Structures are given as structure tokens and as C-alpha cells.
C-alpha positions as CSV (number, residue, x, y, z in Angstrom):
1,X,-7.2,6.5,22.5
2,X,-6.2,5.0,19.1
3,X,-3.5,7.0,17.4
4,X,-4.1,6.8,13.7
5,X,-0.6,8.6,13.2
6,X,1.3,6.2,15.2
7,X,-0.5,3.2,13.2
8,X,0.3,4.7,10.0
9,X,3.8,5.1,10.9
10,X,3.9,1.4,12.1
11,X,2.4,0.2,8.8
12,X,4.8,2.2,6.7
13,X,7.9,1.1,8.7
14,X,6.3,-2.6,8.1
15,X,6.2,-1.8,4.4
16,X,9.7,-0.7,4.2
17,X,11.1,-3.7,6.0
18,X,9.1,-5.9,3.5
19,X,10.5,-4.1,0.6
20,X,13.9,-4.3,1.8
21,X,13.9,-8.1,2.3
22,X,12.0,-8.6,-1.1
23,X,14.8,-6.7,-2.7
24,X,17.6,-8.7,-0.9
25,X,15.6,-11.8,-2.2
26,X,14.6,-10.9,-5.7
27,X,16.9,-8.1,-6.8
28,X,15.4,-5.1,-8.6
29,X,13.0,-7.3,-11.0
30,X,10.6,-4.3,-10.9
31,X,12.8,-2.0,-12.5
32,X,13.8,-4.3,-15.4
33,X,10.1,-4.9,-15.9
34,X,9.3,-1.1,-15.7
35,X,12.1,-0.4,-18.3
36,X,10.6,-2.8,-20.5
37,X,6.7,-2.1,-20.2
38,X,6.5,1.3,-18.4
39,X,3.8,2.0,-15.8
40,X,1.5,-0.7,-17.4
41,X,4.0,-3.2,-15.6
42,X,3.0,-2.1,-12.1
43,X,-0.6,-1.6,-13.2
44,X,-1.1,-5.2,-14.3
45,X,0.6,-6.3,-10.8
46,X,-2.0,-4.0,-9.0
47,X,-4.9,-5.3,-11.0
48,X,-4.0,-8.9,-10.0
49,X,-3.9,-7.7,-6.4
50,X,-7.1,-5.9,-6.6
51,X,-8.9,-8.9,-8.0
52,X,-7.6,-11.1,-5.1
53,X,-9.0,-8.5,-2.6
54,X,-12.2,-8.7,-4.4
55,X,-12.3,-12.4,-4.4
56,X,-11.4,-12.6,-0.8
57,X,-13.9,-10.1,0.2
58,X,-16.7,-11.9,-1.6
59,X,-15.7,-15.4,-0.1
60,X,-15.7,-14.0,3.4
61,X,-13.2,-16.4,5.2
62,X,-13.7,-19.2,2.8
63,X,-10.2,-18.9,1.1
64,X,-8.5,-22.3,0.4
65,X,-4.9,-20.7,1.2
66,X,-4.9,-20.4,4.8
67,X,-2.1,-17.7,5.3
68,X,-3.5,-15.8,2.5
69,X,-4.6,-12.5,4.4
70,X,-6.5,-9.5,2.7
71,X,-4.3,-7.1,4.8
72,X,-1.2,-8.8,3.0
73,X,-2.6,-8.0,-0.4
74,X,-3.6,-4.6,0.6
75,X,-0.1,-3.9,1.8
76,X,1.1,-5.4,-1.5
77,X,-1.0,-2.8,-3.4
78,X,0.6,0.0,-1.3
79,X,4.0,-1.2,-1.9
80,X,3.6,-1.5,-5.7
81,X,2.0,2.0,-5.6
82,X,5.2,3.3,-3.9
83,X,7.3,1.3,-6.4
84,X,5.9,2.5,-9.3
85,X,6.3,6.2,-8.1
86,X,10.2,5.4,-7.4
87,X,10.5,4.1,-10.9
88,X,8.6,7.1,-12.6
89,X,11.1,9.3,-10.4
90,X,14.0,7.3,-11.5
91,X,12.9,7.3,-15.4
92,X,12.5,11.2,-15.1
93,X,15.7,11.8,-13.4
94,X,17.6,9.7,-16.1
95,X,16.0,11.9,-18.9
96,X,16.9,15.0,-16.9
97,X,20.5,13.9,-16.4
98,X,20.5,13.4,-20.3
99,X,18.8,16.8,-21.0
100,X,15.8,14.9,-22.5
101,X,12.4,16.2,-21.8
102,X,10.2,13.3,-20.4
103,X,7.3,14.3,-23.1
104,X,10.1,14.2,-25.9
105,X,11.3,10.7,-25.1
106,X,11.3,8.3,-27.9
107,X,11.5,5.3,-25.6
108,X,8.9,2.6,-26.2
109,X,6.6,3.3,-23.3
110,X,8.1,6.8,-22.3
111,X,4.6,8.3,-22.4
112,X,3.0,5.6,-20.2
113,X,5.5,6.6,-17.4
């Protein structure tokens, strides 16, 4: 019988592995972008991925890039969602450590996080 919980764990484990490899290759560029642009930095990346899913779905197998799988793009969306949550948590944690309430922050994009 198909076990969805086991499949969920397998997918999340794969996402963690991919995240760790990309962190090693690219560094923490997402944090830098988040610090500059706030949550919108992830929303733009996610919108690009959503547009790719829509385009791949509409073409139904006619993609010109052979190794561009819709599953990979959906996993990218999931990873970006988790990364956004991590950056939001980091931001709140940093404010708390400085005794600043997140809603009273004067940072450029503080209200967007």
C-alpha cells in the first residue's frame, strides 16, 4: 500500500539534501537578498517558479530544455517557502535580541517580513 507519510519524509529529506548542497555551492545569498528586499525577494523567486510550472503544464511535454522537470520546479517552490520562513524567523529573532518589536522596526522592508 502506498504510504504518503513515508513519501512525504522522502521528499523532505531530498529537499534538505538539495538545500545543503546549494548552500555549499552558493553561500547564503538568500539571506543577503532578504535583508535588502524583505519577503518580496522570495515572492519574486517563487513567482518565477510558478510561471515556469504554468508554462510547462501548458506545453505538456514540449519543453525545449530536456532536463527541466516540473517536479524539480515544484520542489524549488517548496524550498523557497521554507527558506522564507527561516529568514522571517531570523529577522524576528534578531529584533527580539535587540529588544525591538517587529512591528516597530524602522528597517526598509521590516513590515514586509
